[in-house]
Structures are given as structure tokens and as C-alpha cells.
C-alpha positions as CSV (number, residue, x, y, z in Angstrom):
1,M,-17.3,38.2,-10.3
2,P,-13.7,37.5,-9.3
3,Q,-11.8,35.2,-10.6
4,P,-8.7,32.9,-8.9
5,T,-5.2,33.6,-8.9
6,G,-2.7,31.6,-7.3
7,A,-2.8,28.3,-5.1
8,G,-6.4,28.9,-5.8
9,R,-5.8,29.1,-9.5
10,R,-4.2,26.3,-9.4
11,L,-6.8,24.6,-7.3
12,V,-9.0,25.2,-10.1
13,L,-7.3,23.1,-12.2
14,V,-6.9,20.5,-10.4
15,V,-10.3,20.4,-9.9
16,A,-11.2,20.5,-14.0
17,A,-8.7,17.8,-15.2
18,L,-10.5,15.4,-12.8
19,L,-13.6,16.0,-13.2
20,A,-12.1,15.3,-17.4
21,V,-11.0,12.2,-17.1
22,S,-13.5,10.6,-14.2
23,C,-16.1,9.6,-17.4
24,H,-13.2,6.9,-18.7
25,S,-12.5,4.4,-15.1
26,V,-13.4,0.9,-16.0
27,N,-14.8,0.1,-12.1
28,Y,-13.7,-4.2,-10.9
29,L,-16.3,-3.9,-8.2
30,D,-16.7,-8.0,-8.2
31,P,-15.2,-9.0,-4.4
32,S,-14.2,-12.5,-6.7
33,G,-11.5,-10.5,-8.6
34,P,-10.0,-10.3,-10.8
35,S,-7.2,-11.8,-9.1
36,Y,-3.7,-13.1,-10.2
37,Q,-1.2,-14.9,-8.6
38,E,2.3,-15.7,-8.6
39,H,4.3,-18.5,-7.1
40,F,7.7,-17.7,-7.8
41,A,10.2,-18.4,-4.3
42,G,10.9,-22.0,-3.4
43,T,11.4,-24.2,-0.8
44,A,13.2,-22.1,2.6
45,P,13.0,-23.3,6.5
46,P,11.6,-21.4,8.5
47,P,13.2,-18.8,10.2
48,P,15.4,-18.9,13.6
49,P,13.1,-18.3,16.6
50,G,12.9,-15.0,17.3
51,V,13.3,-13.3,14.2
52,P,11.7,-10.3,13.0
53,L,9.1,-10.1,10.9
54,R,10.4,-7.2,8.2
55,V,7.4,-5.2,6.8
56,V,8.3,-3.1,3.6
57,T,5.2,-1.0,2.3
58,F,6.0,1.0,-1.7
59,N,3.5,2.8,-3.9
60,I,5.7,2.3,-6.7
61,A,3.6,5.2,-9.2
62,Y,1.4,3.4,-11.5
63,A,4.3,1.2,-11.7
64,V,7.0,2.9,-14.5
65,K,9.8,1.9,-13.1
66,V,9.9,-1.0,-12.0
67,E,13.1,-1.4,-12.9
68,L,14.4,1.2,-10.6
69,A,11.9,-0.6,-7.7
70,L,14.0,-3.4,-8.4
71,E,17.3,-2.4,-7.6
72,L,16.2,-0.8,-4.7
73,L,14.9,-3.2,-2.9
74,R,17.4,-5.3,-3.7
75,E,20.1,-3.2,-3.0
76,D,19.0,-1.2,0.5
77,P,19.8,-2.6,3.5
78,S,16.2,-1.7,5.3
79,L,14.5,-3.4,2.7
80,R,16.6,-6.7,2.2
81,G,15.1,-9.6,4.1
82,L,11.4,-8.9,4.1
83,D,8.8,-10.9,4.4
84,V,6.2,-8.6,3.6
85,L,6.0,-6.2,0.3
86,A,3.0,-4.4,0.1
87,L,3.3,-2.7,-3.1
88,Q,0.1,0.5,-4.4
89,E,-0.2,1.9,-8.0
90,M,0.6,-1.4,-9.7
91,D,-0.5,-3.7,-13.0
92,A,-0.4,-8.0,-12.9
93,P,3.1,-7.3,-15.7
94,G,5.1,-4.7,-13.5
95,T,3.7,-7.2,-9.9
96,E,5.1,-10.3,-11.7
97,Q,8.5,-9.0,-12.6
98,L,8.6,-8.2,-9.0
99,A,7.7,-11.8,-8.6
100,R,9.5,-13.3,-10.7
101,E,13.4,-10.9,-10.2
102,L,12.9,-11.2,-6.0
103,R,11.9,-14.4,-6.1
104,M,8.9,-14.5,-3.9
105,N,4.7,-15.7,-4.5
106,S,2.3,-12.4,-5.6
107,V,-0.9,-11.8,-4.6
108,Y,-2.1,-8.8,-7.0
109,V,-5.4,-7.4,-7.5
110,P,-6.9,-4.4,-9.7
111,S,-9.1,-1.3,-8.0
112,A,-10.1,0.1,-12.3
113,V,-8.7,0.6,-15.0
114,H,-7.1,3.9,-14.3
115,P,-8.3,6.5,-16.9
116,R,-4.3,8.5,-16.4
117,T,-2.7,5.0,-17.8
118,D,-5.8,3.1,-19.5
119,R,-3.3,0.1,-18.2
120,D,-4.7,-2.0,-14.7
121,F,-4.5,-0.2,-11.7
122,G,-4.0,-1.5,-8.2
123,C,-2.8,-3.8,-5.6
124,A,0.4,-6.3,-4.8
125,I,1.2,-7.8,-2.3
126,L,4.6,-10.1,-2.0
127,S,6.3,-12.3,-0.1
128,P,9.6,-15.1,-0.4
129,W,6.7,-17.3,2.2
130,P,3.8,-18.6,0.9
131,L,0.4,-16.7,0.5
132,V,-3.2,-18.6,1.3
133,E,-6.7,-17.4,2.0
134,P,-5.8,-15.2,-1.1
135,G,-9.1,-12.3,-1.3
136,K,-10.2,-8.5,-2.9
137,V,-12.1,-5.7,-0.5
138,V,-13.9,-3.5,-2.5
139,L,-14.3,-0.5,-0.6
140,P,-17.2,2.4,-0.9
141,I,-17.2,5.9,-2.0
142,A,-15.2,6.6,-5.6
143,A,-12.8,9.2,-6.5
144,I,-13.8,12.5,-7.1
145,G,-12.9,13.1,-11.0
146,S,-11.2,9.6,-11.8
147,G,-14.4,7.4,-10.2
148,V,-11.9,5.1,-9.6
149,R,-13.1,2.6,-6.6
150,R,-10.3,1.5,-4.7
151,A,-10.2,-2.3,-3.6
152,A,-7.5,-3.3,-1.2
153,V,-5.6,-7.5,-1.7
154,R,-5.2,-9.3,1.5
155,A,-3.5,-12.6,1.8
156,T,-2.1,-15.3,4.6
157,V,1.8,-15.3,4.8
158,L,2.5,-18.8,6.1
159,R,6.2,-18.2,7.6
160,G,7.4,-21.8,8.5
161,P,4.6,-21.9,12.3
162,E,3.4,-18.6,11.6
163,R,0.4,-16.7,10.6
164,V,-0.1,-13.5,9.5
165,R,-3.0,-12.2,7.9
166,A,-1.2,-9.0,5.6
167,Y,-3.6,-6.3,3.8
168,S,-1.9,-3.9,0.5
169,V,-4.6,-0.8,1.2
170,H,-4.4,2.8,-1.5
171,L,-6.4,5.3,-0.3
172,P,-7.8,8.4,-3.5
173,S,-5.5,11.0,-2.8
174,P,-7.2,14.1,-0.6
175,L,-8.9,16.1,-3.3
176,G,-10.0,12.3,-4.4
177,V,-12.5,11.9,-0.8
178,T,-14.1,13.9,2.1
179,G,-12.0,12.3,5.6
180,A,-15.7,11.1,5.9
181,A,-15.4,8.9,3.3
182,R,-11.9,8.3,4.0
183,R,-13.2,6.7,7.3
184,Q,-15.7,5.2,5.8
185,Q,-13.6,3.3,3.7
186,L,-11.3,2.2,6.6
187,E,-14.6,1.5,8.3
188,V,-14.8,-1.6,5.8
189,L,-11.3,-2.5,5.6
190,L,-11.3,-2.6,9.5
191,A,-14.0,-5.4,8.7
192,D,-12.4,-7.2,7.4
193,A,-9.5,-7.6,8.7
194,A,-11.6,-8.4,11.9
195,G,-12.9,-11.0,10.9
196,S,-10.0,-12.5,11.4
197,A,-8.1,-14.2,14.4
198,D,-4.4,-14.3,13.1
199,P,-2.6,-10.9,13.9
200,V,-3.2,-9.1,11.1
201,V,-1.0,-5.9,9.1
202,I,-1.9,-2.9,6.7
203,A,0.2,-1.6,5.1
204,G,0.2,0.7,1.7
205,D,-0.1,4.2,0.9
206,F,-2.8,6.4,3.3
207,N,-2.7,9.7,1.2
208,S,-3.4,11.2,4.9
209,K,-1.6,10.5,8.0
210,D,-5.1,11.5,10.0
211,V,-5.7,8.0,9.4
212,G,-3.1,6.6,11.9
213,K,-6.2,7.7,15.3
214,Q,-9.1,5.5,13.9
215,M,-6.0,3.1,13.5
216,V,-4.9,3.0,16.5
217,E,-8.8,3.6,18.4
218,A,-9.2,0.2,16.3
219,G,-6.5,-1.4,18.4
220,Y,-3.3,-1.1,16.3
221,V,-0.3,0.1,17.2
222,W,1.5,2.3,14.7
223,P,5.4,2.1,14.0
224,T,5.7,4.5,11.5
225,R,3.5,7.6,13.5
226,D,6.7,9.4,13.3
227,V,9.4,8.0,10.5
228,G,7.9,11.5,8.6
229,A,7.5,12.8,4.9
230,T,7.0,9.5,2.7
231,S,6.3,11.4,-0.1
232,T,8.0,13.8,-2.8
233,F,5.3,14.7,-5.6
234,S,3.3,17.5,-5.6
235,L,0.7,17.3,-8.2
236,F,-0.3,20.5,-10.9
237,G,2.1,23.2,-9.1
238,I,0.2,22.6,-5.1
239,G,3.4,20.8,-3.5
240,I,2.8,17.9,-0.9
241,A,6.2,16.2,-0.6
242,G,6.7,16.0,2.7
243,M,3.9,14.9,3.7
244,S,4.0,11.6,6.0
245,I,1.3,9.7,4.1
246,D,3.0,5.4,2.9
247,H,2.4,3.9,6.6
248,I,1.8,0.4,8.4
249,F,-0.4,-1.0,11.4
250,A,-0.3,-3.8,13.0
251,R,-2.4,-5.8,15.5
252,G,-1.7,-8.7,17.6
253,L,2.4,-7.9,17.4
254,A,4.5,-5.7,18.8
255,S,7.3,-4.2,17.5
256,P,10.2,-5.7,18.8
257,P,12.1,-4.0,22.0
258,G,15.3,-1.5,21.5
259,G,16.5,-0.2,18.7
260,E,15.1,1.5,15.6
261,A,12.1,-0.4,15.1
262,A,10.3,1.6,12.2
263,G,12.1,4.0,8.9
264,V,11.7,5.3,5.5
265,V,14.4,5.3,2.8
266,Q,14.9,8.9,1.6
267,D,16.8,8.1,-1.6
268,N,14.0,6.0,-3.2
269,R,16.2,6.3,-6.9
270,G,14.6,8.4,-8.7
271,A,11.3,4.9,-8.8
272,S,8.3,6.9,-8.2
273,D,6.8,9.6,-5.4
274,H,7.0,7.7,-3.3
275,R,9.4,6.5,-0.2
276,P,9.5,3.3,0.5
277,V,8.4,2.4,4.7
278,W,9.4,-0.4,6.4
279,A,8.9,-1.7,9.7
280,L,9.6,-4.0,12.4
281,F,7.3,-6.8,14.1
282,D,7.7,-9.6,16.4
283,P,7.9,-12.8,15.4
284,P,3.6,-13.3,15.8
285,V,3.3,-16.9,18.7
286,S,1.9,-19.5,16.7
């Protein structure tokens, strides 16, 4: 039998490496937890009428370089004054540090103990506004290799009289699930969001741009469709840098007319193998 060469051999090595760690993941499948909440934001008056809602999503790569991420979130003009911060690949200590240093409230839900780091691995929502009605959405289908089952985190943001249900989600890599499995995971998430009478924001690392079609068909606007590359990484020599995989979607909210409604921070200062992505929305009608 001929031996694989080049990209084919690298793909075989990727699959073999993933399978080698698959038996070490521990999934948190209970919809009630674990869940962590922090309250570091003080009481602030609501913003003046008409101020757009600023949403940011950022995958911080196993929460390894939290200090660099903190510096970026504090100093980049596109990220300052945010209302919703969706984070992925976080653990509880990293989430707490960011919430404390940024003086925000937070809700963090780990999906699993990841076999690569032997630490909790999950999604978080941070906001300078109160976060109520926190919840966890366990998604179906474990990732090939790691065996990790993903979970999204949700919370309702109270920006003065305005209410927005926010989700942070991280779907498996293209090597982890099929396209059909990814669509099934999104169906579960969308079904949960359909139960909200409030406007909804779903932000995160989808590991695909193709999910946009499914989200638009479900009635969501997609302001980050054309922001460009959001990833900078390669996996076992297979380059997937330049892919547009981090996105923000909304239902019941509209992008403000005129000007830039979304963008990506090109210089992530080495904080991650992803770039932060932001989007603006007209404030919801309270």
C-alpha cells in the first residue's frame, strides 16, 4: 500500500495525535453546571439614548496569555467601551482575572477538562452591566479525537432598561466534527435562543464561516460576514491561518446606519491565535 506524503501525511499525523488524547477528556454534561459568576462591575447609570451596543468576541487560546489579552482589551480603541464580551477557551481563574481587572461582571461555563491542558475549557460572557438569567446549553456530538462535548453559555445583559440575551459559543474544529454535526449543534443552540422574547446576540468561534448561511436562514443578521481573516494559527503543519471563523450574529437588533458596523483587530499583540472581532448594533427598544 502506498504511504501518504506531504499534506496527506500531515493529516494522518493530526488524526493520530487527536486519537491519542481522546480518552483523557472529562465532559461536564449537567445543564445546571458547573457555572461560575463574578460581580466586579460597580453600579453605573444607563448610557444616553441611542448609544450603540458594542459586542466583542475573542478566543484566548486555552487562557494562556490572559495578561496580553487584558492589555489588548484595555488599549485597543475598537474594544474599549464594550457592552458584551464573549470569550472562548477560558478557565475560571482566567475569566475571574479579566472580570476583576476590567471591572466587569461575568458568567463562565466550562464544557470539559481538556486533554491538551488538563484544565477546564469553556466559554464566558463579561459585561459592565448586570448579567441575569445565566444558563448553559450542552451541545450534542463529541469532537473526534479529544472527545470533548461543547457547551455554550448564556446570560441576559441589563443595559439600563434594555435587555439582550447573549451567548458565547465555541464549536469544534473542522477536524473535530462534520459539517452535518456542526449544523446539528447550531440547531440546538438556536432552539434555546428561540425561547427568548428579548433580542439575542450569538458570538464566538464557530470554526467555520459556512455557519453564516444557517444563522441568516434562522433570522439573524450577520454584520461580521466580511471582516476578513480572524485566525492566525496552523495545526501540525496544516495552515489554516487566514480563515474567517469568529463571528457575531444577532436577532432583533440592527446595525447602525452609516459608518463601520463591524471589524477585526489585526494586531492581537500575541495574545492568541485568534483576533478579536467586534460589531455594533442599534440599542434595542426597551
